[in-house]
Structures are given as structure tokens and as C-alpha cells.
C-alpha positions in Angstrom: 6.4 -31.4 28.3 5.0 -30.7 31.7 4.7 -27.4 33.6 7.8 -28.0 35.8 10.0 -28.8 32.9 8.8 -25.7 31.0 9.5 -23.5 34.1 13.0 -25.1 34.5 13.8 -24.3 30.8 12.5 -20.7 31.3 14.7 -20.2 34.3 17.8 -21.2 32.4 19.6 -18.1 31.2 21.1 -19.7 28.1 19.1 -18.9 24.9 19.5 -22.1 22.9 18.9 -22.8 19.2 15.2 -22.2 19.1 15.7 -18.9 21.0 18.2 -17.7 18.5 16.1 -18.7 15.5 13.0 -17.1 17.1 14.9 -13.9 17.7 16.3 -13.8 14.2 12.8 -14.4 12.6 11.2 -11.8 15.0 13.8 -9.2 14.1 13.5 -9.8 10.4 9.7 -9.6 10.5 9.8 -6.5 12.8 12.2 -4.8 10.4 10.1 -5.6 7.4 6.9 -4.3 9.1 8.6 -1.1 10.2 10.1 -0.6 6.7 6.7 -1.1 5.2 5.1 1.5 7.6 7.9 3.9 6.9 7.6 3.7 3.1 3.8 4.1 3.3 4.0 7.2 5.4 6.5 8.7 2.9 9.1 8.6 5.7 7.2 11.3 7.7 9.3 11.2 10.8 6.5 12.8 12.9 4.0 10.2 11.9 6.5 7.3 12.3 7.3 8.6 15.8 3.6 8.7 16.7 3.1 5.2 15.5 6.2 3.9 17.3 5.2 5.6 20.6 1.6 4.3 20.3 2.8 0.7 19.7 5.3 0.9 22.6 2.9 2.4 25.1 0.1 0.1 24.2 2.2 -3.1 24.3 3.8 -2.2 27.6 0.4 -1.5 29.2 -1.1 -4.7 27.9 1.9 -6.7 29.1 1.7 -5.2 32.5 -2.0 -6.1 32.7 -0.9 -9.7 32.4 -0.1 -9.6 36.1 -3.7 -8.8 36.8 -5.0 -11.6 34.6 -2.8 -14.5 36.0 -1.1 -15.5 39.2 2.7 -15.7 39.3 3.8 -19.2 38.2 6.6 -19.6 40.7 7.1 -19.3 44.4 9.6 -16.7 45.8 12.2 -19.4 46.3 11.9 -20.5 42.6 12.0 -17.0 41.1 15.2 -15.8 39.4 15.3 -12.7 41.5 14.0 -14.3 44.7 10.9 -12.1 44.7 7.4 -12.6 43.4 5.6 -9.8 41.6 2.8 -8.2 43.5 -0.6 -8.6 41.8 -2.1 -5.5 40.3 -4.6 -3.6 42.3 -7.3 -1.2 41.1 -4.9 1.7 41.6 -2.4 0.1 39.3 -5.0 -0.4 36.6 -6.0 3.3 37.0 -2.3 4.2 36.5 -2.1 2.1 33.4 -5.3 3.8 32.0 -3.8 7.2 32.7 -0.6 6.1 31.0 -2.7 5.3 27.9 -3.9 8.9 27.6 -0.8 10.0 25.7 -1.6 7.3 23.1 -4.7 9.3 22.1 -3.0 12.7 22.6 -0.2 11.6 20.2 -2.6 11.2 17.4 -5.1 14.0 18.1 -2.5 16.8 18.5 -1.7 17.2 14.9 -5.0 16.4 13.2 -8.1 15.7 15.2 -10.3 13.6 13.0 -12.0 10.2 13.2 -9.0 8.3 11.7 -6.7 9.9 14.3 -9.0 8.6 17.0 -9.5 5.1 15.6 -5.9 4.2 15.1 -5.1 4.2 18.9 -8.5 2.5 19.6 -7.7 -0.4 17.2 -4.1 -0.5 18.6 -5.3 -0.9 22.1 -7.9 -3.4 21.2 -5.4 -5.5 19.2 -2.8 -5.2 22.0 -5.2 -6.3 24.7 -6.6 -9.1 22.5 -3.1 -10.4 21.9 -2.4 -10.3 25.6 -5.7 -12.1 26.4 -4.9 -14.9 23.9 -1.4 -15.3 25.3 -2.8 -15.3 28.9 -5.1 -18.2 28.0 -2.1 -20.1 26.7 0.0 -19.3 29.8 -2.9 -20.3 32.1 -3.2 -23.6 30.3 0.6 -24.3 30.0 2.0 -22.7 33.2 -1.0 -22.0 35.4 0.4 -18.4 35.7 3.0 -16.0 34.2 6.7 -15.3 34.6 8.8 -12.3 33.7 9.7 -14.1 30.5 6.0 -14.3 29.7 5.6 -10.5 30.3 8.5 -9.8 27.9 7.1 -12.1 25.2 3.7 -10.6 25.6 5.2 -7.1 25.1 7.1 -8.2 21.9 4.2 -10.1 20.4 1.7 -7.3 21.2 4.0 -4.7 19.6 4.5 -6.9 16.6 0.8 -7.4 16.2 0.3 -3.6 16.3 2.9 -3.1 13.5 1.2 -5.8 11.5 -2.1 -3.9 12.0 -0.4 -0.7 10.7 0.9 -2.7 7.7 -2.7 -4.0 6.9 -4.1 -0.4 7.4 -1.6 1.1 5.0 -2.0 -1.7 2.5 -5.7 -1.0 2.2 -5.6 2.8 2.9 
């Protein structure tokens, strides 16, 4: 369908059949990935917490960078809240980079080795790559982003990170 139809569907607050199915599939896959990571870390709560915080922080930072990559897809009159997000400035990007410092600290506190440094690096690279690919699709489909796009980017980035952890533990 066209851009206007897609934006109209996104503005509707009803979830619909595809939304419910997508949510169920996402939650099942997320639970399976998280269970796999838990089992392969011998349920080490500290390590699981570090992985979870790393995935959460990385995904949120990459989703917030979406606003720097694309214009807002709607006008203020068309927006659900009646406001349009302000584009990111250099200062916002500096704040995001500072927010990423705990990602490295989380892994380097307990054991400072190369693997502890590489996990957050790969996490950030994968998260930003996921965001970039989604931004290309959003630019093509919507000529911008919406709040729904930011939420979807966060969820898909976080899931990609957990998938990376599963692959890491499968071959580790």
C-alpha cells in the first residue's frame, strides 16, 4: 500500500490480527533466546544481568539514533500526541555515546579481558546495523520515522543482540 495508508494504519491504536500474531511470535522467540543464554551461562545471575543491561542500553541508544537518521514522517497536526520529535543535535549524540559507557563498564568490571571488551563492541555494531537496515526500509516506505518505528527498532535490535548471544554461546 502507499505511504498515507501505512501511516493511517500506524496511527490506529487497535492492534489487529497481524499485530497479535507478531507479538506472540516475538515473545516466544525472545523467551527461547533468553532461556538459551541462561542455560549456557549456567544461570549465572551476574552474567545474565550484564547481558540484559548491555542489550537494553544498546538497543535504546540505537533506536534513539533513528531520529538523527530520518526526518519525522508526520506533521505536528497528524502526530498522535500533536508534537513532532526534535531532530538530534550533536549534543544529543554525545549524550548517547556517554550513555554507552556503562555497556563497556558492565563487562570490564568483573573480568577485564579481550572477550569482555568484544561482547559490547559486537553488541553495539549489531544494534546499529539493525537500526541502519530498518532506517533504509523506513526511508523507502514512509520517508521518515514515527514513534512506532522507534519502538519496533528497539525491539528488533534487542532481539538481534540476544540472537548474537545465542550464536556466541553455541560456538563458544
